DSSP file (Angstrom, degrees, kcal/mol; ACC not computed):
  #  RESIDUE AA STRUCTURE BP1 BP2  ACC     N-H-->O    O-->H-N    N-H-->O    O-->H-N    TCO  KAPPA ALPHA  PHI   PSI    X-CA   Y-CA   Z-CA
    1    1 A M              0   0    0      0, 0.0     2,-0.1     0, 0.0     0, 0.0   0.000 360.0 360.0 360.0 128.5  -22.1   -0.1  -40.9
    2    2 A A        -     0   0    0      1,-0.1     2,-0.1     2,-0.0     0, 0.0  -0.445 360.0-122.5 -72.0 139.9  -18.6   -0.9  -42.2
    3    3 A G        -     0   0    0     -2,-0.1     2,-0.9     1,-0.1    -1,-0.1  -0.355  24.0-105.7 -77.3 162.2  -16.9   -3.9  -40.8
    4    4 A N    >   -     0   0    0      1,-0.2     3,-1.2    -2,-0.1    -1,-0.1  -0.801  30.5-164.3 -89.9 105.0  -13.6   -3.9  -39.0
    5    5 A D  T 3  S+     0   0    0     -2,-0.9    -1,-0.2     1,-0.3    -2,-0.0   0.716  83.8  55.9 -66.6 -20.4  -11.2   -5.3  -41.5
    6    6 A T  T 3  S+     0   0    0     -3,-0.1     2,-0.5     2,-0.1    -1,-0.3   0.671  85.7  91.8 -87.5 -15.3   -8.5   -6.0  -39.0
    7    7 A R    <   -     0   0    0     -3,-1.2     2,-0.2    79,-0.1    79,-0.2  -0.664  67.8-149.4 -83.8 124.8  -10.6   -8.1  -36.7
    8    8 A K  E     -a   86   0A   0     77,-0.7    79,-2.8    -2,-0.5     2,-0.6  -0.605  12.3-121.2 -93.6 156.6  -10.3  -11.7  -37.5
    9    9 A I  E     -a   87   0A   0     -2,-0.2     2,-0.5    77,-0.2    79,-0.2  -0.828  24.3-157.6 -93.5 126.0  -13.1  -14.3  -36.9
   10   10 A V  E     -a   88   0A   0     77,-3.1    79,-2.7    -2,-0.6     2,-0.6  -0.910   4.5-150.0-106.1 127.2  -12.0  -17.1  -34.7
   11   11 A L  E     +a   89   0A   0     -2,-0.5    35,-2.7    35,-0.2     2,-0.4  -0.869  21.3 171.8-101.3 122.9  -13.9  -20.4  -35.0
   12   12 A V  E     -B   45   0A   0     77,-2.1     2,-0.4    -2,-0.6    33,-0.2  -0.995  21.4-147.0-130.7 134.9  -14.2  -22.5  -31.8
   13   13 A A  E     -B   44   0A   0     31,-2.6    31,-1.9    -2,-0.4     2,-0.3  -0.867  18.5-170.4-101.4 136.9  -16.2  -25.6  -31.3
   14   14 A A  E     -Bc  43  92A   0     77,-2.6    79,-2.6    -2,-0.4     2,-0.4  -0.907   7.7-150.2-127.0 155.3  -17.7  -26.2  -27.8
   15   15 A C  E     - c   0  93A   0     27,-2.6     2,-1.1    -2,-0.3    79,-0.2  -0.985  12.9-151.4-131.6 128.5  -19.4  -29.2  -26.3
   16   16 A A  E     - c   0  94A   0     77,-3.5    79,-2.1    -2,-0.4     2,-0.5  -0.836  28.3-161.1 -90.8  97.1  -22.1  -29.5  -23.6
   17   17 A L  E     - c   0  95A   0     -2,-1.1     8,-2.0     8,-0.4     2,-0.4  -0.712   6.6-158.7 -85.1 124.5  -21.1  -33.0  -22.4
   18   18 A L  B     -E   24   0B   0     77,-2.7     6,-0.2    -2,-0.5     2,-0.1  -0.830   6.0-152.2-109.9 142.0  -23.9  -34.6  -20.4
   19   19 A D    >   -     0   0    0      4,-1.8     3,-2.1    -2,-0.4    78,-0.0  -0.383  45.5 -84.0 -96.5-175.4  -23.8  -37.3  -17.8
   20   20 A A  T 3  S+     0   0    0      1,-0.3    -1,-0.0     2,-0.1    -2,-0.0   0.740 130.6  53.2 -63.6 -22.7  -26.5  -39.8  -17.0
   21   21 A D  T 3  S-     0   0    0      2,-0.1    -1,-0.3    93,-0.0     3,-0.1   0.213 119.2-109.1 -95.7  14.6  -28.1  -37.3  -14.6
   22   22 A N    <   +     0   0    0     -3,-2.1    93,-0.4     1,-0.2     2,-0.3   0.762  68.9 149.1  62.3  26.4  -28.2  -34.6  -17.3
   23   23 A R        -     0   0    0     91,-0.1    -4,-1.8    92,-0.1     2,-0.4  -0.654  42.6-130.2 -86.4 152.6  -25.5  -32.6  -15.6
   24   24 A I  E     -EF  18 113B   0     89,-3.3    89,-2.9    -2,-0.3     2,-0.5  -0.846  13.7-126.0-107.4 136.3  -23.1  -30.6  -17.8
   25   25 A L  E     - F   0 112B   0     -8,-2.0    -8,-0.4    -2,-0.4     2,-0.4  -0.701  27.0-172.0 -84.3 124.8  -19.4  -30.7  -17.6
   26   26 A L  E     - F   0 111B   0     85,-2.9    85,-2.2    -2,-0.5     2,-0.4  -0.905   7.7-155.1-112.7 146.6  -17.6  -27.4  -17.1
   27   27 A A  E     -GF  40 110B   0     13,-2.9    13,-2.6    -2,-0.4     2,-0.5  -0.957  13.7-132.8-119.6 139.3  -13.9  -26.8  -17.3
   28   28 A Q  E     -G   39   0B   0     81,-2.9    81,-0.4    -2,-0.4    11,-0.2  -0.782  26.2-115.6 -93.5 131.9  -12.1  -24.0  -15.5
   29   29 A R        -     0   0    0      9,-3.1     8,-3.1    -2,-0.5     3,-0.1  -0.473  38.1-122.6 -65.7 126.7   -9.5  -22.1  -17.6
   30   30 A P    >   -     0   0    0      0, 0.0     3,-1.7     0, 0.0     8,-0.1  -0.238  33.1 -82.5 -72.8 159.9   -6.1  -22.7  -16.0
   31   31 A P  T 3  S+     0   0    0      0, 0.0     3,-0.1     0, 0.0     6,-0.0  -0.258 115.9  35.2 -56.4 144.4   -3.8  -19.9  -14.8
   32   32 A G  T 3  S+     0   0    0      1,-0.4     2,-0.2    -3,-0.1     3,-0.1   0.158  96.3 102.4  95.5 -20.1   -1.7  -18.3  -17.5
   33   33 A K  S X  S-     0   0    0     -3,-1.7     3,-1.3     1,-0.1    -1,-0.4  -0.607  87.9 -87.4 -91.2 157.1   -4.4  -18.7  -20.2
   34   34 A A  T 3  S+     0   0    0      1,-0.3    -1,-0.1    -2,-0.2    -5,-0.0  -0.372 117.2  14.4 -57.8 141.7   -6.6  -15.8  -21.3
   35   35 A M  T >  S-     0   0    0      1,-0.2     3,-1.8     2,-0.1    -6,-0.3   0.839  92.1-169.0  58.3  36.2   -9.7  -15.5  -19.1
   36   36 A A  T <   +     0   0    0     -3,-1.3    -1,-0.2     1,-0.2     3,-0.1  -0.232  65.6  27.6 -55.0 141.6   -8.0  -17.7  -16.5
   37   37 A G  T 3  S+     0   0    0     -8,-3.1    -1,-0.2     1,-0.3     2,-0.2   0.166  91.8 118.6  91.4 -18.3  -10.4  -18.9  -13.7
   38   38 A L    <   -     0   0    0     -3,-1.8    -9,-3.1    -8,-0.1    -1,-0.3  -0.499  63.2-123.3 -80.5 154.3  -13.5  -18.6  -15.8
   39   39 A W  E     +G   28   0B   0     83,-3.5     2,-0.3   -11,-0.2   -11,-0.2  -0.745  37.1 165.9 -98.3 143.5  -15.6  -21.7  -16.5
   40   40 A E  E     -G   27   0B   0    -13,-2.6   -13,-2.9    -2,-0.3     3,-0.1  -0.931  40.8 -91.5-148.5 169.4  -16.4  -22.9  -20.0
   41   41 A F        -     0   0    0     -2,-0.3   -25,-0.1   -15,-0.2   -15,-0.1  -0.682  55.7-100.2 -81.9 140.7  -17.7  -25.8  -22.1
   42   42 A P  S    S+     0   0    0      0, 0.0   -27,-2.6     0, 0.0     2,-0.3  -0.203  76.1  88.6 -59.1 153.7  -14.9  -28.1  -23.3
   43   43 A G  E     -B   14   0A   0    -29,-0.2     2,-0.3    16,-0.1   -29,-0.2  -0.976  48.4-147.1 151.6-161.0  -13.7  -27.7  -26.8
   44   44 A G  E     -B   13   0A   0    -31,-1.9   -31,-2.6    -2,-0.3     2,-0.1  -0.992  36.9 -37.2 176.8-178.7  -11.2  -25.7  -28.8
   45   45 A K  E     -B   12   0A   0     -2,-0.3     2,-0.6   -33,-0.2   -33,-0.3  -0.338  54.5-121.3 -65.2 136.1  -10.1  -23.9  -31.9
   46   46 A I        -     0   0    0    -35,-2.7   -35,-0.2    -2,-0.1    -1,-0.1  -0.698  31.4-141.9 -79.0 120.0  -11.2  -25.4  -35.2
   47   47 A E    >   -     0   0    0     -2,-0.6     3,-2.3     4,-0.2     8,-0.1  -0.401  33.7 -76.6 -81.2 159.8   -8.0  -26.1  -37.2
   48   48 A A  T 3  S+     0   0    0      1,-0.3    -1,-0.2    -2,-0.1     3,-0.1  -0.303 120.3  14.8 -55.3 132.2   -7.7  -25.6  -40.9
   49   49 A G  T 3  S+     0   0    0      1,-0.3     2,-0.3    -3,-0.1    -1,-0.3   0.436 101.9 118.8  82.9  -1.0   -9.4  -28.5  -42.8
   50   50 A E    <   -     0   0    0     -3,-2.3    -1,-0.3     4,-0.0    -4,-0.0  -0.738  57.5-137.9 -98.6 146.1  -11.3  -29.7  -39.7
   51   51 A T     >  -     0   0    0     -2,-0.3     4,-2.3    -3,-0.1    -4,-0.2  -0.606  32.6-108.9 -86.2 161.5  -15.0  -29.8  -39.2
   52   52 A P  H  > S+     0   0    0      0, 0.0     4,-2.3     0, 0.0     5,-0.2   0.886 121.8  53.5 -56.9 -37.3  -16.4  -28.7  -35.8
   53   53 A E  H  > S+     0   0    0      2,-0.2     4,-2.4     1,-0.2     5,-0.2   0.922 107.7  48.9 -64.6 -43.3  -17.2  -32.3  -35.1
   54   54 A E  H  > S+     0   0    0      1,-0.2     4,-2.2     2,-0.2    -1,-0.2   0.887 109.5  53.8 -63.1 -38.0  -13.6  -33.4  -35.8
   55   55 A T  H  X S+     0   0    0     -4,-2.3     4,-3.3     1,-0.2     5,-0.2   0.940 110.2  46.1 -59.6 -47.6  -12.4  -30.6  -33.6
   56   56 A L  H  X S+     0   0    0     -4,-2.3     4,-3.0     2,-0.2     5,-0.3   0.896 109.9  52.7 -66.5 -39.8  -14.5  -31.8  -30.7
   57   57 A I  H  X S+     0   0    0     -4,-2.4     4,-1.3     2,-0.2    -1,-0.2   0.935 116.2  41.5 -59.0 -44.8  -13.5  -35.4  -31.1
   58   58 A R  H  X S+     0   0    0     -4,-2.2     4,-2.8    -5,-0.2    -2,-0.2   0.944 117.8  45.5 -66.9 -49.4   -9.9  -34.3  -31.0
   59   59 A E  H  X S+     0   0    0     -4,-3.3     4,-3.5     1,-0.2     5,-0.5   0.894 110.2  52.7 -66.0 -41.1  -10.3  -31.8  -28.1
   60   60 A L  H  X>S+     0   0    0     -4,-3.0     4,-1.6    -5,-0.2     6,-1.4   0.872 113.5  45.7 -63.0 -35.0  -12.4  -34.1  -25.9
   61   61 A H  H  X5S+     0   0    0     -4,-1.3     4,-1.2    -5,-0.3    -2,-0.2   0.940 117.9  42.0 -70.2 -47.3   -9.7  -36.7  -26.3
   62   62 A E  H  <5S+     0   0    0     -4,-2.8    -2,-0.2     1,-0.2    -3,-0.2   0.928 125.5  32.9 -66.1 -45.8   -6.8  -34.3  -25.6
   63   63 A E  H  <5S+     0   0    0     -4,-3.5    42,-2.6    -5,-0.2    43,-0.5   0.860 137.4  15.7 -80.9 -37.2   -8.5  -32.4  -22.8
   64   64 A L  H  <5S-     0   0    0     -4,-1.6    39,-2.2    -5,-0.5    -3,-0.2   0.519  90.3-122.6-122.2  -9.7  -10.6  -35.1  -21.1
   65   65 A G     << +     0   0    0     -4,-1.2     2,-0.3    -5,-0.6    -4,-0.2   0.772  67.4 128.3  71.6  25.5   -9.3  -38.5  -22.3
   66   66 A I        -     0   0    0     -6,-1.4     2,-0.4    34,-0.1    -1,-0.3  -0.795  49.5-137.9-113.9 159.4  -12.7  -39.6  -23.7
   67   67 A E  B     +H   99   0C   0     32,-2.3    32,-3.0    -2,-0.3     2,-0.3  -0.922  30.1 151.5-115.9 137.9  -13.7  -40.9  -27.1
   68   68 A T        -     0   0    0     -2,-0.4     2,-0.3    30,-0.2    30,-0.1  -0.895  28.4-131.7-147.4-179.8  -16.8  -40.0  -29.0
   69   69 A E    >   -     0   0    0     28,-0.4     3,-2.1    -2,-0.3     4,-0.3  -0.917  31.1-101.2-137.7 165.6  -17.8  -39.8  -32.7
   70   70 A A  G >  S+     0   0    0     -2,-0.3     3,-1.8     1,-0.3    -1,-0.1   0.839 117.3  61.2 -55.9 -38.0  -19.5  -37.3  -35.0
   71   71 A A  G 3  S+     0   0    0      1,-0.3    -1,-0.3     3,-0.0   -18,-0.0   0.709 101.5  55.0 -64.1 -18.7  -22.9  -39.2  -34.8
   72   72 A C  G <  S+     0   0    0     -3,-2.1     2,-0.6    25,-0.1    24,-0.6   0.426  91.1  86.0 -93.9  -0.1  -22.9  -38.6  -31.0
   73   73 A L  E <   -D   95   0A   0     -3,-1.8    22,-0.2    -4,-0.3   -20,-0.1  -0.904  59.3-169.9-106.5 115.8  -22.5  -34.8  -31.4
   74   74 A S  E     -D   94   0A   0     20,-2.6    20,-2.9    -2,-0.6     2,-0.2  -0.910  23.3-126.8-106.7 122.2  -25.8  -32.9  -31.9
   75   75 A P  E     +D   93   0A   0      0, 0.0    18,-0.3     0, 0.0     3,-0.1  -0.483  35.0 168.6 -66.2 134.1  -25.6  -29.2  -32.9
   76   76 A L  E     -     0   0A   0     16,-3.0     2,-0.3     1,-0.5    17,-0.2   0.786  53.5 -42.1-112.6 -51.8  -27.7  -27.2  -30.4
   77   77 A T  E     -D   92   0A   0     15,-1.4    15,-3.2    13,-0.0    -1,-0.5  -0.881  52.6-124.9-162.3-173.0  -26.9  -23.5  -30.9
   78   78 A F  E     -D   91   0A   0     13,-0.3     2,-0.4    -2,-0.3    11,-0.0  -0.989   7.9-133.3-148.7 159.5  -24.0  -21.1  -31.4
   79   79 A A  E     -D   90   0A   0     11,-2.4    11,-2.9    -2,-0.3     2,-0.4  -0.906  12.1-172.2-110.6 141.7  -22.4  -18.0  -29.9
   80   80 A S  E     +D   89   0A   0     -2,-0.4     2,-0.4     9,-0.2     9,-0.2  -0.939  21.7 166.7-131.5 109.5  -21.4  -15.0  -32.0
   81   81 A H  E     -D   88   0A   0      7,-2.5     7,-3.2    -2,-0.4     2,-0.8  -0.983  32.2-139.6-136.9 131.2  -19.4  -12.6  -29.8
   82   82 A A  E     -D   87   0A   0     -2,-0.4     5,-0.2     5,-0.2     2,-0.2  -0.792  22.4-176.4 -90.1 110.7  -17.2   -9.6  -30.5
   83   83 A Y        -     0   0    0      3,-2.4     3,-0.1    -2,-0.8     0, 0.0  -0.507  44.0 -96.3 -90.3 173.0  -14.2   -9.4  -28.2
   84   84 A D  S    S+     0   0    0      1,-0.2     3,-0.1    -2,-0.2    -1,-0.1   0.900 118.9  22.6 -59.2 -43.2  -11.8   -6.4  -28.5
   85   85 A D  S    S+     0   0    0      1,-0.1   -77,-0.7   -78,-0.1     2,-0.3   0.440 129.5  16.8-111.2  -0.1   -9.3   -8.0  -30.9
   86   86 A F  E     -a    8   0A   0    -79,-0.2    -3,-2.4    -3,-0.1     2,-0.5  -0.983  66.6-119.0-159.5 165.8  -11.3  -10.8  -32.6
   87   87 A H  E     -aD   9  82A   0    -79,-2.8   -77,-3.1    -2,-0.3     2,-0.5  -0.962  28.5-145.8-112.9 127.2  -14.9  -12.0  -33.2
   88   88 A L  E     -aD  10  81A   0     -7,-3.2    -7,-2.5    -2,-0.5     2,-0.5  -0.793  14.5-174.4 -97.1 128.4  -15.7  -15.5  -31.9
   89   89 A L  E     +aD  11  80A   0    -79,-2.7   -77,-2.1    -2,-0.5    -9,-0.2  -0.988  15.1 175.8-117.7 119.1  -18.1  -17.8  -33.7
   90   90 A M  E     - D   0  79A   0    -11,-2.9   -11,-2.4    -2,-0.5     2,-0.2  -0.879  20.1-156.3-136.0 101.2  -18.7  -20.9  -31.6
   91   91 A P  E     - D   0  78A   0      0, 0.0   -77,-2.6     0, 0.0     2,-0.5  -0.548  17.0-146.6 -69.4 139.6  -21.1  -23.7  -32.4
   92   92 A L  E     -cD  14  77A   0    -15,-3.2   -16,-3.0    -2,-0.2   -15,-1.4  -0.949  15.2-169.7-111.8 124.7  -22.2  -25.6  -29.3
   93   93 A F  E     -cD  15  75A   0    -79,-2.6   -77,-3.5    -2,-0.5     2,-0.4  -0.794  16.1-135.2-108.7 152.6  -22.9  -29.3  -29.6
   94   94 A V  E     -cD  16  74A   0    -20,-2.9   -20,-2.6    -2,-0.3     2,-0.4  -0.911  20.0-172.1-105.4 136.3  -24.5  -31.6  -27.1
   95   95 A C  E     +cD  17  73A   0    -79,-2.1   -77,-2.7    -2,-0.4   -22,-0.1  -0.972  21.7 158.6-133.1 119.3  -22.9  -35.0  -26.4
   96   96 A R        +     0   0    0    -24,-0.6     2,-0.6    -2,-0.4    -1,-0.1   0.569  65.2  66.4-106.9 -17.0  -24.5  -37.7  -24.3
   97   97 A K        +     0   0    0    -25,-0.5   -28,-0.4   -28,-0.1     2,-0.3  -0.921  60.2 130.1-118.2 116.6  -22.6  -40.7  -25.7
   98   98 A Y        -     0   0    0     -2,-0.6     2,-0.4   -30,-0.1   -30,-0.2  -0.978  47.7-118.0-155.8 161.6  -18.9  -41.1  -25.1
   99   99 A R  B    S+H   67   0C   0    -32,-3.0   -32,-2.3    -2,-0.3     2,-0.1  -0.892  73.0  22.3-108.8 134.7  -16.5  -43.8  -23.9
  100  100 A G  S    S-     0   0    0     -2,-0.4   -34,-0.1   -34,-0.2    -2,-0.1  -0.311  88.1 -75.5 103.7 171.9  -14.3  -43.2  -20.8
  101  101 A I        -     0   0    0    -36,-0.2     2,-0.1    -2,-0.1    -2,-0.0  -0.946  50.3-113.0-110.5 121.8  -14.6  -41.0  -17.7
  102  102 A P        +     0   0    0      0, 0.0     2,-0.3     0, 0.0   -37,-0.2  -0.316  43.1 174.9 -58.3 126.8  -13.7  -37.4  -18.3
  103  103 A M        -     0   0    0    -39,-2.2     2,-0.7    -2,-0.1   -37,-0.1  -0.980  39.3-104.2-133.6 146.8  -10.5  -36.4  -16.5
  104  104 A A        +     0   0    0     -2,-0.3     3,-0.3     1,-0.2   -40,-0.2  -0.580  41.1 168.8 -73.2 110.3   -8.6  -33.2  -16.5
  105  105 A R  S    S+     0   0    0    -42,-2.6    -1,-0.2    -2,-0.7   -41,-0.1   0.483  74.0  49.6-100.1  -4.7   -5.5  -33.9  -18.7
  106  106 A E  S    S-     0   0    0    -43,-0.5    -1,-0.2     2,-0.1     3,-0.1   0.033 119.3 -96.7-124.1  26.7   -4.4  -30.2  -18.9
  107  107 A G  S    S+     0   0    0     -3,-0.3     2,-0.2     1,-0.2    -3,-0.1   0.567  79.2 139.0  75.7   8.1   -4.5  -29.2  -15.3
  108  108 A Q        -     0   0    0    -45,-0.2     2,-0.3   -78,-0.1    -1,-0.2  -0.557  56.0-116.0 -86.4 150.8   -7.9  -27.7  -15.5
  109  109 A A        -     0   0    0    -81,-0.4   -81,-2.9    -2,-0.2     2,-0.3  -0.632  31.2-156.8 -79.5 144.1  -10.6  -28.0  -12.8
  110  110 A L  E     +F   27   0B   0     -2,-0.3     2,-0.3   -83,-0.2   -83,-0.2  -0.924  12.8 179.0-121.9 148.5  -13.7  -29.9  -13.9
  111  111 A K  E     -F   26   0B   0    -85,-2.2   -85,-2.9    -2,-0.3     2,-0.5  -0.968  25.7-137.1-150.4 133.5  -17.2  -29.8  -12.4
  112  112 A W  E     -F   25   0B   0     -2,-0.3     2,-0.4   -87,-0.2   -87,-0.2  -0.812  35.1-173.2 -87.3 125.4  -20.5  -31.5  -13.3
  113  113 A V  E     -F   24   0B   0    -89,-2.9   -89,-3.3    -2,-0.5     2,-0.2  -0.951  25.0-122.5-128.9 137.2  -23.2  -28.8  -13.0
  114  114 A R    >   -     0   0    0     -2,-0.4     3,-1.7   -91,-0.2     4,-0.4  -0.502  32.3-115.9 -72.6 148.3  -27.0  -28.9  -13.2
  115  115 A A  G >  S+     0   0    0    -93,-0.4     3,-1.5     1,-0.3     4,-0.3   0.871 114.7  55.7 -54.2 -41.6  -28.4  -26.6  -15.9
  116  116 A H  G 3  S+     0   0    0      1,-0.3    -1,-0.3     2,-0.1     3,-0.3   0.704 107.9  50.6 -67.6 -16.8  -30.2  -24.4  -13.4
  117  117 A A  G X  S+     0   0    0     -3,-1.7     3,-2.1     1,-0.2    -1,-0.3   0.396  76.8 102.1-100.0   2.3  -26.9  -23.7  -11.6
  118  118 A L  G X  S+     0   0    0     -3,-1.5     3,-1.8    -4,-0.4    -1,-0.2   0.854  75.0  60.8 -57.2 -36.0  -24.8  -22.7  -14.7
  119  119 A R  G 3  S+     0   0    0     -4,-0.3    -1,-0.3     1,-0.3    -2,-0.1   0.641  88.9  72.8 -68.8 -11.5  -25.1  -19.0  -13.8
  120  120 A D  G <  S+     0   0    0     -3,-2.1    -1,-0.3     1,-0.1    -2,-0.2   0.585  88.5  71.9 -74.9  -8.7  -23.3  -19.7  -10.5
  121  121 A Y  S <  S-     0   0    0     -3,-1.8     2,-0.1    -4,-0.2    -1,-0.1  -0.930  89.0-124.5-113.7 116.5  -20.0  -20.2  -12.5
  122  122 A P        -     0   0    0      0, 0.0   -83,-3.5     0, 0.0    -2,-0.1  -0.382  38.7-176.1 -61.2 130.4  -18.4  -17.1  -14.0
  123  123 A M        -     0   0    0    -85,-0.2   -83,-0.2    -2,-0.1     5,-0.1  -0.829  33.8 -86.2-125.6 160.5  -18.0  -17.7  -17.8
  124  124 A P    >>  -     0   0    0      0, 0.0     3,-1.5     0, 0.0     4,-1.1  -0.353  49.6-107.9 -59.5 150.1  -16.4  -15.9  -20.7
  125  125 A P  T 34 S+     0   0    0      0, 0.0     3,-0.2     0, 0.0    -2,-0.0   0.813 117.9  58.0 -53.7 -33.9  -18.9  -13.4  -22.2
  126  126 A A  T 34 S+     0   0    0      1,-0.2     4,-0.2     2,-0.1   -46,-0.1   0.804 104.8  51.1 -68.0 -28.2  -19.4  -15.6  -25.3
  127  127 A D  T X> S+     0   0    0     -3,-1.5     3,-1.6     1,-0.2     4,-0.6   0.791  91.6  76.2 -80.1 -28.0  -20.6  -18.6  -23.2
  128  128 A V  T >< S+     0   0    0     -4,-1.1     3,-1.5     1,-0.3    -1,-0.2   0.870  89.1  54.8 -56.9 -44.5  -23.2  -16.8  -21.2
  129  129 A P  T 3> S+     0   0    0      0, 0.0     4,-0.5     0, 0.0    -1,-0.3   0.678  99.8  64.4 -65.9 -12.5  -25.9  -16.6  -23.9
  130  130 A L  H <> S+     0   0    0     -3,-1.6     4,-2.0    -4,-0.2     3,-0.2   0.734  84.4  77.9 -77.0 -22.2  -25.7  -20.4  -24.3
  131  131 A I  H <X S+     0   0    0     -3,-1.5     4,-2.6    -4,-0.6     5,-0.2   0.918  90.6  48.1 -58.7 -50.9  -27.0  -20.9  -20.8
  132  132 A P  H  > S+     0   0    0      0, 0.0     4,-2.2     0, 0.0    -1,-0.2   0.856 109.8  54.2 -62.6 -31.2  -30.7  -20.3  -21.4
  133  133 A V  H  X S+     0   0    0     -4,-0.5     4,-1.8     2,-0.2    -2,-0.2   0.923 111.4  44.5 -65.9 -43.0  -30.7  -22.6  -24.4
  134  134 A L  H  X S+     0   0    0     -4,-2.0     4,-2.4     2,-0.2    -1,-0.2   0.885 111.5  53.5 -67.4 -38.1  -29.2  -25.4  -22.3
  135  135 A Q  H  < S+     0   0    0     -4,-2.6    -2,-0.2     1,-0.2    -1,-0.2   0.885 109.0  49.2 -65.1 -36.5  -31.7  -24.7  -19.5
  136  136 A D  H  < S+     0   0    0     -4,-2.2    -1,-0.2    -5,-0.2    -2,-0.2   0.889 112.7  48.4 -65.9 -38.6  -34.5  -25.0  -22.0
  137  137 A L  H  <        0   0    0     -4,-1.8    -2,-0.2     1,-0.2    -1,-0.2   0.892 360.0 360.0 -67.3 -41.2  -33.1  -28.3  -23.3
  138  138 A L     <        0   0    0     -4,-2.4    -1,-0.2    -5,-0.1    -2,-0.2   0.408 360.0 360.0-104.7 360.0  -32.6  -29.8  -19.8
């Protein structure tokens, strides 16, 4: 099957941030953003020259005001999802060790969620296949 040459691949790193009770932090996409209102794992677009770990360290600081390091990020799984105008490739890392208390720095709602309750939160299509992997882990 011939590939779609016009569709670009977008690389995004995501993090399942866990608290001491093994709850996972979800962030709600704010109004005005694509897929506003849906819940997702914190993270963001991998910039040129960045590793996924460097992206998460930067994004977790920018979005949530917490500090972590590459050694505290464990790759768990990844999503590969075709949206209409791009293809998303998204490694998901687990992070249990970080400094600070996650706070919404970009106006997004945050919620700590148990693994079994993840399906109660509407998510972008790319995030949904990550749920059973997290449920198996936790």
